[in-house]
C-alpha positions in Angstrom: 9.4 157.7 14.8 5.7 156.0 16.0 4.2 159.1 14.4 5.9 159.2 11.1 4.9 155.6 10.5 1.5 156.1 11.5 1.3 159.0 8.7 3.6 157.2 5.8 0.9 154.3 6.3 -2.7 156.1 6.4 -1.0 158.6 3.6 -4.3 158.7 1.0 -1.6 157.2 -1.6 -1.9 154.0 0.1 -5.5 153.8 0.9 -7.9 152.8 -1.1 -10.1 154.7 -3.8 -13.0 154.5 -1.5 -11.6 155.4 1.2 -9.8 158.8 -0.2 -12.5 161.0 0.6 -13.1 160.0 4.4 -9.5 160.2 4.9 -10.1 164.0 7.0 -12.3 161.9 9.4 -9.9 158.8 9.2 -7.1 161.1 10.5 -9.9 163.1 13.6 -10.7 159.7 14.6 -7.0 158.9 15.1 -5.4 162.0 16.6 -6.1 161.4 19.8 -4.8 157.9 20.3 -1.8 158.1 18.6 -0.8 160.9 21.4 -2.5 158.2 23.8 -0.1 156.2 21.8 3.5 158.0 23.0 2.8 159.2 26.3 1.9 155.1 27.4 5.5 154.9 25.6 7.1 157.1 28.0 8.8 156.0 31.3 8.2 157.1 34.7 11.9 158.2 34.9 11.5 160.4 31.3 8.1 161.5 32.6 9.3 162.9 35.8 12.2 164.7 33.3 9.5 166.3 32.1 7.9 167.8 34.4 11.0 168.8 36.9 13.2 170.6 34.2 12.8 172.3 31.1 13.5 170.3 27.8 16.5 172.5 27.2 20.2 172.4 26.2 21.0 173.3 29.6 18.8 170.9 31.3 20.9 167.9 34.1 21.1 164.5 31.9 19.6 160.9 33.5 23.4 160.4 34.6 23.6 163.7 36.2 20.0 163.7 37.9 20.9 159.7 39.5 24.0 161.0 41.0 21.9 163.5 42.4 18.9 161.3 44.3 22.4 158.9 45.4 23.8 162.1 47.2 20.6 162.8 49.0 20.3 159.1 50.0 24.1 158.8 51.4 23.4 161.7 53.0 19.9 161.5 54.3 21.3 157.8 55.6 24.6 159.8 57.4 21.7 162.2 59.5 20.2 159.0 60.7 23.4 157.3 61.9 24.5 160.7 63.2 20.8 161.1 65.5 21.4 157.0 66.4 24.4 158.1 68.3 24.0 161.4 69.9 20.3 158.9 71.4 22.9 156.1 72.6 25.3 159.0 73.7 22.4 160.5 75.7 21.1 156.9 77.4 24.7 156.5 78.2 25.2 159.1 80.1 21.9 158.7 81.8 23.1 155.3 82.8 26.6 156.7 84.4 24.9 159.2 85.5 21.7 157.1 87.9 24.4 154.4 88.8 25.5 154.5 92.2 29.1 153.9 93.1 29.2 151.0 96.1 31.3 149.4 98.8 33.1 146.8 97.4 33.1 144.4 100.2 29.0 144.4 101.0 27.7 146.6 98.3 26.5 149.0 100.1 26.0 152.6 98.1 28.7 154.9 99.2 27.8 158.5 101.1 29.8 160.8 102.8 26.7 162.1 104.8 26.1 159.7 107.6 29.3 158.3 109.8 27.0 155.4 111.7 25.2 154.6 108.2 26.3 151.5 105.7 28.7 152.8 102.3 30.3 155.7 104.6 33.7 157.4 103.2 34.9 160.3 104.5 34.5 162.9 102.3 38.2 163.6 101.1 38.7 160.7 100.5 35.6 159.9 98.6 36.0 163.4 96.1 39.9 162.3 95.9 39.0 158.8 94.6 36.1 160.2 92.6 38.6 162.6 90.5 40.6 160.0 89.7 37.7 157.6 88.4 38.8 155.3 91.4 35.1 155.0 93.2 35.6 150.8 92.5 38.0 150.2 95.2 36.3 152.3 97.6 35.7 149.9 101.1 33.2 151.6 103.4 33.9 152.4 107.4 32.2 149.0 108.4 33.7 147.1 105.9 37.0 147.8 107.7 35.8 147.4 110.9 34.8 144.1 110.3 37.7 143.1 108.3 40.5 144.3 111.5 37.6 141.6 113.8 35.0 144.0 114.8 30.8 142.5 115.5 29.2 145.3 113.2 26.0 143.2 112.4 23.3 144.4 110.2 20.6 143.3 110.9 18.2 141.9 113.9 17.0 143.8 116.7 20.8 144.3 118.0 22.7 145.2 114.5 24.5 148.6 113.6 27.0 150.3 115.9 27.4 150.6 119.7 23.7 153.2 119.2 22.1 149.5 118.5 20.9 151.3 115.5 19.9 148.8 113.1 20.9 149.6 109.6 18.8 147.3 107.2 15.6 144.7 107.9 15.8 141.4 106.6 12.0 142.7 103.8 14.4 144.9 102.5 17.1 142.5 101.2 14.8 139.8 100.3 13.0 143.0 97.7 17.0 142.7 96.2 16.7 139.9 95.1 12.8 139.7 94.2 14.3 140.5 90.4 16.0 137.3 89.8 12.7 135.6 89.6 11.7 137.6 86.0 15.8 137.4 84.6 17.5 134.2 83.3 19.7 133.4 85.6 22.5 130.5 87.3 21.4 130.1 90.9 24.0 128.7 93.2 22.6 128.4 96.0 24.8 127.3 99.5 24.0 125.5 102.1 25.9 125.0 106.0 26.3 121.1 106.7 26.4 122.3 110.0 22.5 123.9 110.1 21.1 122.0 106.9 17.8 122.7 108.0 18.2 126.2 109.8 20.1 127.7 106.5 18.5 126.1 103.0 16.1 128.4 103.1 12.8 126.6 102.2 11.2 129.5 100.2 13.8 129.5 97.6 11.6 129.3 94.3 10.0 132.7 95.5 13.3 135.0 94.8 15.4 132.1 92.4 11.9 131.4 89.9 12.3 128.3 87.8 16.0 128.7 87.2 18.5 125.6 87.6 20.1 125.7 91.1 23.6 124.1 91.1 23.4 123.3 95.4 26.9 123.9 97.1 26.9 122.2 100.6 29.6 124.0 102.5 32.5 123.6 105.8 32.4 119.8 104.8 35.8 119.9 106.7 34.0 120.8 109.6 32.1 117.2 109.6 33.9 114.2 112.7 37.0 112.7 111.7 36.3 109.7 109.6 33.2 110.3 108.1 32.3 108.7 104.9 31.3 111.5 102.8 30.0 109.1 100.1 27.2 108.6 102.8 27.2 111.5 103.3 26.1 113.1 99.8 23.5 110.7 99.4 21.7 111.6 102.4 22.0 115.8 101.1 20.5 114.7 98.0 17.7 112.8 99.9 17.1 115.6 101.4 17.4 117.7 98.7 15.0 115.7 96.4 12.0 116.4 98.9 11.9 119.9 98.2 11.1 119.5 94.8 13.3 122.3 93.1 15.3 122.1 90.0 18.6 120.6 91.3 21.3 120.5 88.3 24.1 119.0 90.7 24.9 118.7 94.5 28.8 119.2 95.3 30.1 119.5 98.8 33.0 121.8 99.2 34.8 123.4 102.0 36.1 127.0 101.5 38.9 126.2 103.9 40.5 123.7 102.4 39.5 124.8 98.9 38.3 120.5 98.3 34.9 119.8 96.2 35.7 124.2 94.6 37.4 123.3 91.4 34.3 121.0 90.5 32.2 123.8 91.5 33.9 125.6 89.1 33.9 123.4 85.7 29.9 123.0 86.7 29.2 127.1 86.8 31.4 127.3 83.3 29.1 124.4 81.7 25.7 125.4 83.1 26.1 129.4 82.6 25.5 129.5 79.0 25.8 133.1 78.9 23.7 134.3 82.2 24.7 135.6 85.3 25.3 133.6 88.0 24.3 134.8 91.7 25.1 133.4 95.0 22.1 132.9 96.6 22.2 132.1 101.0 21.1 132.5 104.3 23.1 135.2 106.4 26.3 134.1 107.6 26.3 130.9 105.3 29.8 131.5 103.8 28.9 133.0 100.8 31.5 135.5 100.9 34.5 132.9 101.5 33.0 130.7 98.9 33.3 133.2 96.1 37.2 134.3 97.4 37.9 130.1 96.8 36.3 130.2 94.0 37.7 132.7 92.0 41.5 131.9 93.2 40.4 128.6 91.6 39.2 129.7 88.5 41.9 132.8 88.5 44.6 129.6 87.6 43.2 129.7 84.5 41.0 132.9 83.9 42.4 135.6 83.7 39.2 137.7 84.4 38.7 135.7 87.6 42.6 136.3 88.7 42.6 140.1 88.1 38.8 139.8 89.7 40.5 138.7 93.8 41.6 142.2 93.9 38.6 144.0 95.0 37.1 140.6 96.8 33.9 141.3 99.3 34.8 141.1 103.1 33.6 138.1 104.8 33.2 137.5 108.9 31.3 136.0 111.5 28.6 138.6 111.0 25.7 137.3 109.8 24.5 140.5 106.7 27.6 141.6 106.3 26.9 141.6 102.4 24.1 144.8 102.3 23.7 144.9 98.0 24.3 142.6 95.3 28.2 142.8 94.3 28.5 142.4 90.8 31.9 140.7 90.5 34.0 140.1 86.5 34.7 137.1 86.9 34.6 135.2 83.3 36.1 136.4 80.1 32.9 135.4 78.4 28.9 136.7 78.6 27.9 137.0 81.8 28.5 138.6 85.7 28.9 137.0 88.9 27.2 138.4 91.8 27.6 137.7 95.6 24.6 138.8 97.0 23.1 140.0 101.0 21.9 136.6 103.0 19.0 136.2 103.6 17.9 136.6 106.6 16.3 134.0 108.5 14.4 135.1 112.4 14.8 131.2 113.3 17.9 130.7 113.6 20.1 131.1 117.2 21.9 134.1 115.5 19.0 136.0 115.1 18.5 136.2 118.4 22.5 136.3 120.2 24.3 139.6 121.0 26.2 140.6 118.1 29.5 140.0 120.8 29.0 136.8 121.0 28.4 135.7 117.5 31.8 134.2 117.1 30.6 131.6 119.4 28.0 129.8 117.2 30.8 129.5 114.9 32.7 126.1 115.2 36.2 126.8 113.7 37.4 123.0 114.1 36.5 119.7 113.3 33.0 118.5 115.3 33.5 116.3 118.2 30.3 114.6 119.3 30.1 116.1 123.0 27.9 113.2 125.1 25.9 114.7 128.1 27.8 114.0 131.5 27.7 110.9 132.8 25.9 109.9 136.2 28.4 107.4 138.0 26.4 104.7 139.4 28.5 104.3 142.4 26.5 107.8 143.3 23.3 107.1 141.9 23.7 103.7 141.6 19.7 102.8 142.3 17.4 105.5 141.5 20.4 104.7 137.7 19.1 101.6 137.4 15.0 101.6 138.1 14.3 105.5 136.1 17.6 106.0 134.1 17.5 109.0 132.5 13.7 109.9 133.0 13.6 113.3 135.0 16.6 114.9 134.1 17.9 117.6 132.2 20.2 118.7 129.6 21.7 122.2 129.2 23.6 122.5 125.9 25.0 126.3 126.9 22.8 128.8 128.0 20.8 128.5 124.2 18.7 125.0 125.0 17.6 123.0 127.5 16.2 119.3 126.4 13.8 117.7 129.4 14.2 113.8 129.3 10.7 112.8 129.6 10.7 109.0 128.4 13.5 107.4 127.7 15.4 103.9 128.1 18.0 103.6 130.7 20.4 103.2 128.0 19.9 106.0 125.8 22.6 108.7 124.3 22.2 112.2 123.2 25.0 113.5 121.4 25.6 117.1 120.5 27.8 118.0 117.1 27.6 121.7 117.7 30.5 124.8 118.9 33.2 124.2 121.1 32.3 126.7 123.6 29.0 125.2 124.2 29.4 123.3 127.3 27.0 120.4 127.6 25.6 120.2 131.4 22.5 117.8 133.3 21.0 118.3 136.5 17.6 117.1 137.7 14.2 118.7 136.5 13.6 118.9 139.3 16.7 121.7 140.1 17.3 123.2 136.5 14.9 126.3 136.9 17.0 127.1 139.5 20.4 126.1 138.1 20.0 128.2 134.7 19.3 131.4 136.5 22.0 131.0 138.5 24.9 129.7 136.0 23.4 131.4 133.0 26.3 133.9 131.6 29.3 132.1 133.3 28.6 128.0 132.7 25.8 128.3 130.9 27.4 130.7 127.7 25.9 132.7 125.4 25.1 134.7 126.4 28.5 135.6 128.0 28.8 137.2 131.0 26.0 138.3 133.8 25.3 142.2 132.6 24.0 140.4 129.2 22.1 137.6 130.7 20.6 140.1 132.8 18.5 141.0 129.1 18.3 137.4 128.3 14.7 137.1 127.7 15.1 133.4 128.3 14.4 130.1 126.7 9.8 130.9 126.1 9.5 128.6 122.8 8.9 124.7 124.4 8.3 121.7 121.9 7.4 118.4 122.6 8.9 115.4 120.6 7.9 111.9 120.6 10.7 110.0 118.9 9.6 106.2 117.3 12.3 103.6 116.3 12.3 100.5 115.6 16.1 99.5 114.8 18.6 99.9 117.7 21.6 99.6 115.5 21.0 103.1 114.2 19.9 106.5 115.6 16.8 107.4 115.4 16.3 110.2 114.4 18.1 114.0 114.8 17.5 117.1 116.6 18.2 120.0 114.6 18.9 123.6 116.5 18.6 126.3 114.1 21.5 128.0 113.8 23.3 125.8 116.5 24.2 122.2 114.9 21.9 118.8 115.8 21.7 116.6 118.9 21.9 112.3 117.7 18.9 110.9 119.9 20.4 107.4 120.0 17.8 105.0 121.3 20.9 102.7 123.0 24.0 103.8 123.5 26.7 102.5 120.4 29.3 100.7 123.2 26.2 98.6 124.7 24.9 97.7 121.4 27.7 96.4 120.6 27.7 93.7 123.7 25.9 90.9 124.2 23.4 93.0 126.8 20.3 91.1 126.2 17.1 94.7 125.1 13.9 93.3 126.3 12.9 95.4 123.4 13.9 97.2 120.0 11.4 99.5 119.2 9.8 102.3 121.1 9.7 105.5 121.9 11.9 108.8 123.0 9.8 111.7 124.4 11.7 115.2 124.9 10.9 118.7 125.3 13.2 121.4 123.8 13.3 124.4 125.5 14.7 127.6 122.5 14.3 130.9 122.3 11.2 132.3 121.1 11.9 132.7 117.4 14.3 129.8 116.8 12.7 126.5 115.1 13.8 122.7 115.7 13.8 120.7 113.4 13.0 116.8 113.7 15.2 115.1 111.0 16.4 111.2 109.5 19.8 110.8 111.4 23.0 112.2 109.2 25.5 109.5 108.8 29.2 111.0 111.2 32.0 109.7 111.9 33.0 105.9 111.6 30.3 105.1 113.0 27.6 106.6 110.5 29.3 104.9 107.5 28.2 100.8 109.6 24.5 102.2 110.3 23.6 103.9 106.8 21.7 102.4 104.7 20.7 103.1 100.5 18.1 103.4 99.1 16.8 101.4 96.5 16.3 103.8 93.5 13.5 102.8 90.8 15.0 104.0 86.8 12.7 107.0 86.9 14.2 108.2 90.6 18.0 107.5 89.0 17.5 110.2 86.1 15.7 112.8 87.9 17.6 112.3 90.7 20.6 115.1 91.2 24.0 113.6 91.2 26.4 114.9 94.1 30.6 115.3 93.4 32.8 115.8 95.8 
């Protein structure tokens, strides 16, 4: 139409007379522009049609070509979708093949080749469970023995079965937890109140990184009768703030009586926020027992936690019971609960004591302070009055020896620890002879003369100079890693309450503490236990800034 209109407009009839002779030239001049105008009016689709197909009656219409194009696009989408599904299937198959089934009691990978190694399962039982896809319900041979009361350690010089074979090293267990620093997780850190300093994990930052921590203090039911937990909670928070950790809150708990467990469960649900929850702590601090108590309380409201109780981690008095991370599906929402291997600390008494003597280090009932044997004034009246307790030695079982170098006549040492460890006092000049004669008999552990012959002795000596400025309260605690603590009172409480005039209200107490070589000795502020603890404990006045940063404690 455009061409006809242009031709009509430029016809000789419509032009003036003086243009008629040049009409052919005019038409030649506009021939090419006419073709350009025609091409420029074509759309890209029309141009595609003219190039791809002919102009005959059999050529596809625009609608047919549009439908074919859409069908090609849909087919391409289907191909891409199928290829993605195949890739996902391949990835899933690889994950299943590389994953190794583990014992639900200790976390060790299941194997059927070495009977004296962790994770061993009878080959027939393994194949049967594998056939029915029930490997997650298997318990290894070592866990079965532990559940029946056998003491089979896995870490340390005495680890393994009767042959003394060591299962894993402490460094290997630490490596299994090294990934936590790079993950976003919620850390539940456990500390034993009886061995607070020895089980605290001073290098917890190396494992947890910057992840938030919920501090759980276990075994508070073992504290002496009449203990005020307000004082103990404040004492724990004071000791924790000095570590400068990212602690959200502190909970005093008991896995045996379930005290404080509900508060921990609610705190975990509040702070979890879809992250995985890892239970961390030193070996034999009570992680598995705590998880069992936690699942029991969570199972009352959470069906996932109730189902998880069927296959709970094994708990025993043996340090290093858990040998690998144990995944527990305890939450309906996102995130998993993990029981981790206990961090083995070489400076605890459990690292040097024989496996059969380990139960003697675990208190089973409420602690009662044991004072050393009192010398009767009728037998050594003159010596007692002139020198006091200077020149005497106190043995705490066969594991600790304390030489009293400089003390007041009224000084009292009270021992808090397992009842099986008895306290004996003898003159220092006869201490070596007494120790060699009674080791394994009255001074236990080690229990039995045969174990006493292989005992390395009390090689480490630490000299302590304990200053005191107030005789109305204990001067300090001397904590023995992995065992308990000794409360040092410059003046016995019974004497303080009397009308006896003391020569001075300040001074020093000098002690020499002997322990096995790797065991550490800590000097700390006294823990307020018993009825007397609430009387002498003093709360520190806090600033507004300290109140904002200071973690709260719950019981």
